[in-house]
C-alpha positions in Angstrom: -1.5 -14.8 3.9 -2.4 -15.9 0.5 -3.9 -13.4 -2.3 -7.7 -14.6 -2.0 -7.7 -14.4 1.5 -5.5 -10.7 1.5 -8.2 -9.8 -0.9 -11.4 -10.6 0.9 -9.3 -8.9 3.9 -9.9 -5.0 1.6 -13.3 -6.0 0.4 -14.2 -6.7 4.2 -12.9 -3.4 5.2 -13.3 -1.3 1.9 -15.9 -2.7 0.1 -17.4 -4.6 1.5 -20.0 -7.8 -0.1 -18.6 -7.5 -3.7 -19.8 -9.6 -6.2 -17.8 -12.7 -8.2 -16.7 -9.9 -10.6 -15.2 -7.3 -9.3 -13.3 -10.4 -6.8 -12.0 -11.2 -10.2 -11.0 -8.2 -11.7 -9.1 -7.8 -8.1 -7.5 -10.7 -8.0 -6.2 -10.0 -12.3 -4.6 -6.9 -10.9 -3.1 -7.6 -7.8 0.0 -9.1 -6.3 1.2 -9.9 -3.1 5.1 -8.8 -2.1 6.9 -9.0 1.2 8.8 -6.8 1.9 12.5 -6.8 3.9 13.0 -4.5 6.9 14.9 -1.4 5.4 13.2 -2.0 2.2 12.8 1.3 0.8 9.1 0.9 -1.7 9.2 4.2 -3.2 10.9 8.3 -2.3 9.9 11.5 -3.4 9.3 12.4 -6.3 8.8 9.3 -7.7 5.8 9.1 -9.6 2.4 6.9 -8.8 2.3 3.6 -9.6 0.9 1.3 -6.8 -1.8 1.8 -4.0 0.1 -0.3 -1.1 -2.5 -2.3 1.8 -0.5 -3.5 4.5 -1.5 -6.9 5.5 1.1 -7.4 8.3 3.6 -5.1 10.0 4.5 -2.3 10.4 5.9 0.8 7.7 7.6 4.2 8.3 6.2 7.2 5.8 9.2 9.5 5.9 10.2 13.0 4.4 14.7 13.7 4.3 15.9 16.9 5.2 18.7 17.9 3.1 21.1 17.2 6.0 19.6 13.5 5.6 17.4 14.1 9.3 13.6 12.0 8.6 10.5 13.8 9.6 8.1 11.1 10.3 4.6 11.5 8.5 3.5 8.4 9.7 3.5 5.2 10.7 1.1 2.5 8.2 -0.5 -0.5 10.3 -2.3 -3.5 8.8 -5.6 -3.1 6.8 -4.5 0.6 5.9 -3.9 1.5 2.8 -1.3 4.1 1.6 1.0 5.7 -1.0 -2.1 7.1 -3.0 -1.0 10.8 -2.8 1.2 9.9 -5.3 -1.1 9.6 -7.7 -2.4 13.0 -6.8 0.6 14.1 -8.8 0.7 11.3 -11.6 -0.7 13.1 -15.5 
């Protein structure tokens, strides 16, 4: 999916109709990344840098204990926003 279509999808899901200036602003502050299966986007304790919007696929959000066992927090589906919680600890 190209960036313009992704922004339109995001707007239709979360914002609705928008004016051209807001769409232009989004275009300058966003990027599309293709993530490989198994790639780690962030870990517990990381400072929030991004809010993610999943276009396609699925992502498992999990926490690991000291023994390395995973506890699934949730599965992210297409058109979901995630990692916004990382900003709650940002200073």
